[in-house]
C-alpha positions as CSV (number, residue, x, y, z in Angstrom):
1,M,82.9,71.4,89.9
2,V,83.5,74.7,91.8
3,T,83.1,77.7,89.5
4,R,85.2,80.8,89.7
5,K,82.3,82.8,91.0
6,T,81.6,80.3,93.8
7,L,85.3,80.2,94.8
8,I,85.3,84.1,95.0
9,R,82.2,84.0,97.2
10,L,83.8,81.4,99.5
11,L,86.9,83.5,99.8
12,V,84.9,86.6,100.6
13,I,83.1,84.7,103.4
14,V,86.4,83.4,104.8
15,A,87.8,86.9,104.7
16,L,84.8,88.4,106.5
17,M,85.0,85.6,109.1
18,A,88.7,86.2,109.7
19,V,88.1,90.0,110.1
20,G,85.2,89.3,112.5
21,Y,87.3,86.9,114.6
22,Y,90.2,89.4,114.7
23,W,88.0,92.3,115.9
24,G,86.2,90.0,118.3
25,E,89.5,89.1,120.0
26,K,90.7,92.7,120.2
27,L,87.4,94.0,121.6
28,S,87.1,91.2,124.2
29,A,90.7,91.7,125.3
30,H,90.2,95.4,126.0
31,W,86.5,95.4,126.9
32,D,87.0,96.3,130.5
33,I,89.0,99.4,129.6
34,L,86.4,100.5,127.0
35,R,83.5,99.8,129.3
36,T,84.8,101.8,132.2
37,Y,86.2,104.8,130.2
38,P,84.4,108.0,131.1
39,Y,83.0,108.8,127.6
40,T,81.2,112.1,127.0
41,W,79.2,113.4,124.1
42,H,80.5,116.8,122.8
43,M,78.2,117.7,119.9
44,P,80.3,120.6,118.5
45,S,83.2,118.3,118.1
46,L,81.1,115.6,116.5
47,L,79.6,118.1,114.1
48,A,83.1,119.4,113.2
49,A,84.1,115.8,112.5
50,L,81.1,115.3,110.2
51,G,81.8,118.6,108.4
52,C,85.5,117.8,107.9
53,T,84.7,114.4,106.5
54,M,82.1,115.8,104.1
55,V,84.6,118.3,102.8
56,A,87.1,115.5,102.3
57,F,84.6,113.4,100.4
58,L,83.7,116.4,98.2
59,T,87.2,116.5,96.9
60,D,86.7,113.1,95.3
61,A,83.9,114.6,93.2
62,V,86.1,117.5,92.2
63,L,88.9,115.1,91.0
64,F,86.4,112.8,89.2
65,Q,85.0,115.8,87.3
66,A,88.4,117.1,86.4
67,C,89.7,113.7,85.2
68,V,86.6,113.0,83.1
69,N,86.7,116.4,81.4
70,R,90.5,116.1,80.8
71,A,90.2,112.5,79.4
72,M,87.2,113.4,77.2
73,Q,88.9,116.6,76.1
74,Q,85.7,118.6,76.6
75,K,83.7,120.0,79.4
76,L,81.4,117.0,79.8
77,L,80.7,117.1,83.5
78,S,79.7,119.9,85.8
79,F,80.6,119.6,89.5
80,C,77.1,118.7,90.4
81,M,76.9,115.9,87.8
82,G,80.3,114.6,88.9
83,F,79.0,114.6,92.5
84,V,76.0,112.6,91.5
85,L,77.9,110.0,89.4
86,F,80.7,109.6,91.9
87,N,78.6,109.2,95.0
88,L,76.1,106.8,93.4
89,S,79.1,104.6,92.5
90,T,80.6,105.0,96.0
91,L,77.3,103.9,97.6
92,L,77.3,100.7,95.5
93,K,80.8,99.6,96.5
94,Y,79.5,97.7,99.5
95,L,77.6,95.3,97.3
96,P,79.5,92.0,96.6
97,G,81.6,92.3,93.5
98,T,83.7,95.4,92.6
99,V,81.8,95.8,89.3
100,W,78.9,97.5,91.1
101,S,81.2,100.4,92.1
102,Y,81.1,101.6,88.5
103,T,77.5,100.8,87.6
104,A,76.2,104.4,87.7
105,Q,79.2,105.7,85.7
106,V,78.9,103.0,83.1
107,A,75.2,103.6,82.7
108,W,75.7,107.4,82.3
109,F,78.6,107.0,79.9
110,S,76.9,104.4,77.8
111,Q,73.8,106.7,77.4
112,R,76.2,109.1,75.7
113,G,78.0,106.6,73.5
114,L,81.1,106.8,75.5
115,P,83.1,103.5,75.8
116,L,83.5,101.5,79.1
117,A,87.3,101.7,78.5
118,R,87.2,105.4,79.3
119,V,85.5,104.7,82.7
120,V,88.3,102.2,83.5
121,Y,91.0,104.6,82.6
122,I,89.5,107.6,84.6
123,N,89.0,105.5,87.7
124,G,92.4,103.9,87.3
125,L,94.1,107.3,87.1
126,C,92.3,108.6,90.2
127,S,93.1,105.3,92.1
128,L,96.8,105.2,91.2
129,T,97.3,108.9,92.1
130,A,95.4,108.5,95.4
131,I,97.4,105.4,96.4
132,L,100.8,106.9,95.7
133,T,99.9,110.2,97.4
134,S,98.4,108.4,100.5
135,V,101.5,106.2,100.9
136,L,103.8,109.2,100.6
137,I,101.7,111.1,103.3
138,G,101.7,108.1,105.6
139,A,105.5,107.6,105.2
140,V,106.2,111.3,105.9
141,C,104.1,111.2,109.1
142,G,105.7,107.9,110.0
143,L,109.2,109.5,110.2
144,E,108.0,110.8,113.6
145,Y,108.0,107.2,114.9
146,W,111.4,106.3,113.6
147,A,112.3,104.6,116.9
148,L,109.5,102.1,116.3
149,F,109.7,101.4,112.6
150,G,113.3,102.1,111.9
151,G,114.6,101.8,108.3
152,K,111.3,100.3,107.1
153,I,109.6,103.7,107.0
154,L,112.6,105.1,105.0
155,V,112.1,102.3,102.4
156,V,108.4,103.0,102.1
157,L,109.1,106.7,101.9
158,G,111.7,106.2,99.1
159,L,109.4,103.9,97.1
160,A,106.5,106.4,97.5
161,L,108.7,109.3,96.4
162,L,110.0,107.3,93.4
163,G,106.4,106.3,92.4
164,N,105.1,109.8,92.6
165,V,108.1,111.2,90.6
166,V,107.7,108.5,87.9
167,L,103.9,109.2,87.7
168,L,104.7,112.9,87.4
169,C,107.3,112.6,84.8
170,A,105.9,109.8,82.7
171,S,102.2,109.6,83.5
172,A,101.3,108.3,80.0
173,R,103.8,105.4,80.2
174,V,102.8,104.5,83.7
175,M,99.1,104.4,82.7
176,A,100.0,102.5,79.6
177,A,101.7,99.9,81.7
178,C,98.7,99.7,84.0
179,V,96.4,99.4,81.0
180,R,98.3,96.4,79.7
181,G,97.6,94.7,82.9
182,V,93.8,95.1,82.8
183,Q,93.3,95.1,79.0
184,R,92.6,91.4,79.0
185,Y,89.5,91.9,81.2
186,V,88.1,94.7,79.0
187,T,86.7,94.2,75.5
188,H,87.2,97.8,74.4
189,T,90.6,99.2,73.7
190,I,91.6,101.6,76.4
191,D,93.0,104.9,75.2
192,V,95.8,106.4,77.2
193,F,95.8,110.2,77.5
194,P,99.0,112.1,78.3
195,L,98.5,114.5,81.1
196,A,100.5,117.6,81.9
197,P,102.7,117.4,85.0
198,T,100.8,120.4,86.4
199,F,97.5,118.4,86.2
200,I,99.1,115.5,88.2
201,V,100.5,117.9,90.8
202,G,97.1,119.5,91.1
203,M,95.5,116.1,91.7
204,Q,98.1,115.2,94.4
205,M,97.6,118.5,96.2
206,I,93.9,117.9,96.3
207,Y,94.5,114.5,97.8
208,V,96.8,116.1,100.4
209,C,94.0,118.5,101.3
210,Q,91.6,115.5,101.5
211,W,93.8,113.7,104.0
212,I,94.2,116.8,106.1
213,F,90.4,117.1,106.4
214,L,90.0,113.4,107.1
215,S,92.6,113.5,109.9
216,L,90.8,116.5,111.3
217,G,87.6,114.5,111.1
218,G,89.1,111.7,113.1
219,H,90.6,114.1,115.6
220,Y,87.3,115.8,116.3
221,A,85.4,112.5,116.3
222,L,87.6,111.2,119.2
223,R,87.2,114.5,121.0
224,G,83.4,114.3,120.5
225,L,83.4,110.9,122.2
226,G,85.5,112.2,125.2
227,V,88.8,110.6,124.2
228,A,91.6,113.0,125.0
229,Q,93.3,114.1,121.8
230,P,96.2,116.6,122.0
231,W,96.9,118.3,118.7
232,S,100.4,116.7,118.7
233,Q,98.7,113.4,118.1
234,L,97.2,114.6,114.7
235,S,100.2,113.1,112.8
236,A,99.5,109.7,114.3
237,V,95.9,109.9,113.1
238,L,97.0,110.9,109.6
239,F,99.7,108.2,109.6
240,A,97.2,105.5,110.4
241,L,94.4,106.8,108.2
242,S,96.5,107.0,105.1
243,F,98.1,103.6,105.3
244,S,94.9,101.9,106.4
245,W,93.0,103.4,103.5
246,V,95.4,101.9,101.0
247,A,95.2,98.5,102.7
248,G,91.4,98.7,102.6
249,Y,91.3,99.8,99.0
250,L,93.6,96.9,97.9
251,S,91.5,94.4,99.9
252,L,89.5,92.9,97.0
253,L,87.7,90.3,99.2
254,T,85.9,92.7,101.7
255,P,83.3,95.1,100.5
256,G,84.6,98.7,100.8
257,G,87.6,97.3,102.7
258,I,85.4,96.9,105.8
259,G,87.2,95.3,108.6
260,V,90.6,95.3,106.9
261,R,91.0,99.0,107.0
262,E,90.0,99.1,110.6
263,G,92.4,96.3,111.5
264,V,95.4,97.9,109.9
265,M,94.5,101.2,111.6
266,Y,94.4,99.6,115.0
267,A,97.7,97.8,114.4
268,L,99.4,101.0,113.4
269,L,97.9,103.0,116.3
270,Q,98.5,100.5,119.0
271,P,102.2,101.1,119.6
272,I,102.0,104.9,119.3
273,T,98.8,105.9,121.1
274,D,96.6,104.8,124.0
275,V,94.2,101.9,123.7
276,Q,91.1,104.1,123.6
277,T,92.4,105.9,120.5
278,A,93.6,102.7,118.8
279,L,90.2,101.1,119.2
280,M,87.8,104.0,118.9
281,L,89.3,105.8,115.9
282,P,88.8,102.9,113.5
283,I,85.2,102.5,114.6
284,A,84.5,106.3,114.6
285,M,86.0,106.7,111.1
286,R,84.0,103.8,109.7
287,V,80.8,105.3,111.1
288,L,81.7,108.7,109.6
289,Y,82.5,107.1,106.3
290,L,79.2,105.3,106.2
291,L,77.2,108.3,107.3
292,V,78.7,110.6,104.7
293,E,78.6,108.0,102.0
294,C,74.9,107.3,102.7
295,C,74.0,111.0,102.9
296,F,75.9,111.9,99.7
297,G,74.6,108.7,98.0
298,A,71.0,109.5,99.0
299,L,71.4,113.1,97.7
300,G,73.0,111.8,94.5
301,S,70.1,109.4,94.0
302,F,67.6,112.2,94.5
303,L,69.3,114.5,92.0
304,A,69.7,111.6,89.5
305,V,66.0,111.0,89.5
306,R,65.1,114.7,89.6
307,W,67.4,115.6,86.7
308,R,66.8,112.3,84.8
309,I,70.5,112.1,84.2
310,F,70.3,108.6,82.6
311,S,67.9,109.7,79.8
312,H,69.8,112.4,78.0
313,A,70.9,112.3,74.4
314,P,74.4,111.1,73.4
315,V,77.2,113.6,73.0
316,T,80.0,113.7,70.5
317,L,83.2,112.0,71.8
318,A,86.4,113.9,71.2
319,P,89.2,111.9,69.6
320,A,92.0,110.6,71.8
321,T,95.4,112.3,71.7
322,P,98.1,110.1,70.2
């Protein structure tokens, strides 16, 4: 009898094979163009790409720290501790099974007597806000390509605006509805904390800044490889990055959305840019993501060991707000 775990593993293998086949076809179809293109290495642009991507990734640690402190109703995390916990978790997302993504957070929270349910709530809040903000940014940038996408982009923009307004005006109810969907998989009762609209707006603004830096990272990465990139094409980069990130995040069968994110990015860029940009940007961004995640993950691991963050005494948990 096939167990659920075996079935999931088989689905993951099939998904990875499909992604590999897709990219194999695309690369082979355009191999001559890629092989003969006069690539050049421009180190200042490549360093600028790396720096912009690092700044973008640092905003995740800022948001994680802010959400933890707000949910716990006390200043539990410093920025450095939030950086360590978040980046240790990010590094583990490439292991099979989404549970590994939260291992470091669960270990640290449990050492302090904090329930797993709080970890679920905090990450759910960050994920929901990130998805809605990313779709809104992508839809706004997509308006420039109205001739290609037509009314579809208006529908996406309208839904994104509606989702963000609902989250802003009724965050507690929205999170309560999400909690009911995952409560069956968590043994602890998940407390829902009402958040001020100003806090939600602050999160959204930070995510907007994050996407600006990520699009600059993609822009400079292509320039660093010698692919011509006028500044007018920055909206195309932002359009493809934001939508592809959402697709990769929602792809449960591929570790870290690998392959899926790049495939969606290529599909969105193909009709609005040249073939070099459409093929090189997904590869360049994945390399940047991996490089920054490995650097931040290694630094987080070093600091975790040096500070012995998993061996501190428990702290008092503030009561939930009704």
